[in-house]
TORDRENRO-718911 format. One record per residue: residue number from 0; residue in three letters; x negated, y, z of N, C-alpha, C in turn. Coordinates in steps of 0.05 Angstrom, whole numbers, plus 5000, padded with zeros to 4 digits. Layout:
# residues N
SITE | NUM | ALA | X | Y | Z | X | Y | Z | X | Y | Z;
...
END
This chain:
# residues 59
SITE | 0 | MET | 4983 | 4976 | 5000 | 5000 | 5000 | 5000 | 4982 | 5025 | 5000;
SITE | 1 | LYS | 4989 | 5044 | 4983 | 4974 | 5069 | 4981 | 4976 | 5084 | 5007;
SITE | 2 | SER | 4956 | 5100 | 5013 | 4956 | 5116 | 5037 | 4979 | 5136 | 5038;
SITE | 3 | SER | 4985 | 5148 | 5015 | 5007 | 5167 | 5014 | 5034 | 5154 | 5019;
SITE | 4 | THR | 5038 | 5130 | 5008 | 5063 | 5116 | 5012 | 5066 | 5107 | 5041;
SITE | 5 | LYS | 5044 | 5098 | 5053 | 5044 | 5090 | 5081 | 5051 | 5113 | 5099;
SITE | 6 | ASP | 5038 | 5136 | 5094 | 5044 | 5160 | 5111 | 5073 | 5168 | 5108;
SITE | 7 | LYS | 5084 | 5167 | 5084 | 5112 | 5175 | 5080 | 5131 | 5156 | 5094;
SITE | 8 | ALA | 5125 | 5130 | 5092 | 5142 | 5109 | 5105 | 5141 | 5112 | 5136;
SITE | 9 | GLU | 5116 | 5115 | 5146 | 5114 | 5118 | 5175 | 5127 | 5144 | 5185;
SITE | 10 | GLY | 5125 | 5165 | 5169 | 5138 | 5190 | 5176 | 5168 | 5188 | 5178;
SITE | 11 | LYS | 5180 | 5174 | 5159 | 5209 | 5169 | 5159 | 5216 | 5153 | 5184;
SITE | 12 | PHE | 5200 | 5132 | 5190 | 5205 | 5116 | 5213 | 5205 | 5132 | 5239;
SITE | 13 | HIS | 5185 | 5150 | 5242 | 5183 | 5166 | 5266 | 5206 | 5187 | 5267;
SITE | 14 | LYS | 5215 | 5197 | 5244 | 5238 | 5215 | 5244 | 5263 | 5202 | 5254;
SITE | 15 | VAL | 5268 | 5177 | 5245 | 5292 | 5162 | 5253 | 5290 | 5155 | 5283;
SITE | 16 | LYS | 5266 | 5145 | 5291 | 5262 | 5138 | 5319 | 5266 | 5162 | 5337;
SITE | 17 | GLY | 5255 | 5185 | 5328 | 5258 | 5210 | 5344 | 5287 | 5219 | 5346;
SITE | 18 | LYS | 5302 | 5216 | 5324 | 5330 | 5223 | 5325 | 5346 | 5206 | 5344;
SITE | 19 | ILE | 5339 | 5180 | 5344 | 5353 | 5161 | 5363 | 5346 | 5169 | 5392;
SITE | 20 | LYS | 5321 | 5175 | 5397 | 5314 | 5183 | 5425 | 5328 | 5209 | 5433;
SITE | 21 | GLU | 5329 | 5227 | 5414 | 5342 | 5253 | 5419 | 5371 | 5249 | 5427;
SITE | 22 | ILE | 5385 | 5232 | 5411 | 5414 | 5227 | 5417 | 5417 | 5212 | 5443;
SITE | 23 | ALA | 5399 | 5192 | 5448 | 5401 | 5177 | 5473 | 5396 | 5196 | 5497;
SITE | 24 | GLY | 5378 | 5215 | 5494 | 5372 | 5234 | 5515 | 5396 | 5252 | 5521;
SITE | 25 | LYS | 5410 | 5260 | 5499 | 5434 | 5277 | 5503 | 5456 | 5261 | 5516;
SITE | 26 | VAL | 5461 | 5236 | 5507 | 5482 | 5220 | 5518 | 5477 | 5214 | 5548;
SITE | 27 | SER | 5452 | 5207 | 5554 | 5446 | 5199 | 5582 | 5439 | 5223 | 5599;
SITE | 28 | MET | 5441 | 5247 | 5588 | 5434 | 5272 | 5602 | 5405 | 5271 | 5613;
SITE | 29 | ASN | 5387 | 5261 | 5596 | 5359 | 5259 | 5603 | 5343 | 5279 | 5585;
SITE | 30 | PRO | 5338 | 5303 | 5596 | 5324 | 5323 | 5579 | 5296 | 5315 | 5570;
SITE | 31 | ASP | 5283 | 5299 | 5586 | 5256 | 5290 | 5579 | 5256 | 5272 | 5554;
SITE | 32 | LEU | 5275 | 5253 | 5554 | 5278 | 5235 | 5531 | 5287 | 5251 | 5506;
SITE | 33 | GLU | 5304 | 5270 | 5510 | 5313 | 5287 | 5487 | 5290 | 5303 | 5476;
SITE | 34 | ALA | 5273 | 5314 | 5493 | 5250 | 5329 | 5484 | 5230 | 5311 | 5470;
SITE | 35 | GLU | 5226 | 5287 | 5481 | 5208 | 5268 | 5468 | 5218 | 5261 | 5440;
SITE | 36 | GLY | 5244 | 5258 | 5438 | 5255 | 5252 | 5411 | 5251 | 5274 | 5392;
SITE | 37 | LYS | 5255 | 5299 | 5401 | 5251 | 5322 | 5383 | 5221 | 5323 | 5374;
SITE | 38 | ASP | 5203 | 5318 | 5393 | 5174 | 5319 | 5386 | 5168 | 5297 | 5366;
SITE | 39 | GLU | 5178 | 5273 | 5370 | 5172 | 5251 | 5352 | 5184 | 5256 | 5324;
SITE | 40 | LYS | 5207 | 5269 | 5323 | 5220 | 5276 | 5298 | 5203 | 5296 | 5283;
SITE | 41 | LYS | 5192 | 5316 | 5297 | 5174 | 5335 | 5284 | 5149 | 5322 | 5274;
SITE | 42 | THR | 5138 | 5304 | 5290 | 5114 | 5290 | 5282 | 5119 | 5274 | 5257;
SITE | 43 | GLY | 5142 | 5261 | 5255 | 5150 | 5246 | 5232 | 5152 | 5263 | 5207;
SITE | 44 | LYS | 5163 | 5287 | 5210 | 5165 | 5306 | 5187 | 5138 | 5314 | 5177;
SITE | 45 | ILE | 5120 | 5319 | 5196 | 5092 | 5327 | 5188 | 5078 | 5304 | 5174;
SITE | 46 | GLN | 5081 | 5280 | 5185 | 5067 | 5257 | 5172 | 5079 | 5251 | 5144;
SITE | 47 | GLU | 5104 | 5255 | 5141 | 5117 | 5251 | 5115 | 5106 | 5272 | 5095;
SITE | 48 | LYS | 5103 | 5297 | 5104 | 5092 | 5318 | 5086 | 5063 | 5312 | 5079;
SITE | 49 | ILE | 5048 | 5301 | 5098 | 5020 | 5293 | 5092 | 5020 | 5272 | 5070;
SITE | 50 | GLY | 5038 | 5253 | 5071 | 5040 | 5233 | 5050 | 5046 | 5245 | 5023;
SITE | 51 | GLU | 5064 | 5265 | 5023 | 5071 | 5278 | 4998 | 5047 | 5293 | 4986;
SITE | 52 | ILE | 5032 | 5306 | 5004 | 5009 | 5321 | 4995 | 4987 | 5302 | 4984;
SITE | 53 | LYS | 4983 | 5279 | 4998 | 4964 | 5259 | 4988 | 4972 | 5249 | 4961;
SITE | 54 | LYS | 4998 | 5245 | 4956 | 5007 | 5235 | 4930 | 5000 | 5256 | 4908;
SITE | 55 | ILE | 5005 | 5281 | 4914 | 4999 | 5302 | 4895 | 4969 | 5304 | 4889;
SITE | 56 | VAL | 4953 | 5303 | 4910 | 4924 | 5305 | 4907 | 4913 | 5280 | 4894;
SITE | 57 | GLY | 4926 | 5257 | 4898 | 4917 | 5233 | 4886 | 4901 | 5215 | 4904;
SITE | 58 | LYS | 4904 | 5217 | 4930 | 4889 | 5200 | 4948 | 4906 | 5176 | 4956;
END
């Protein structure tokens, strides 16, 4: 698997995982879990963008 494809796939995974944590935190009224979910979602978005950039650059 190409590095760019791997980064994009892992980024999407982290975005989904972060969204689930964020919702679980809201439902259980756990602000720490909600914040952790938001952070992981942001990390996933960044990793996904890195994958897109690698694809454009050709790495």
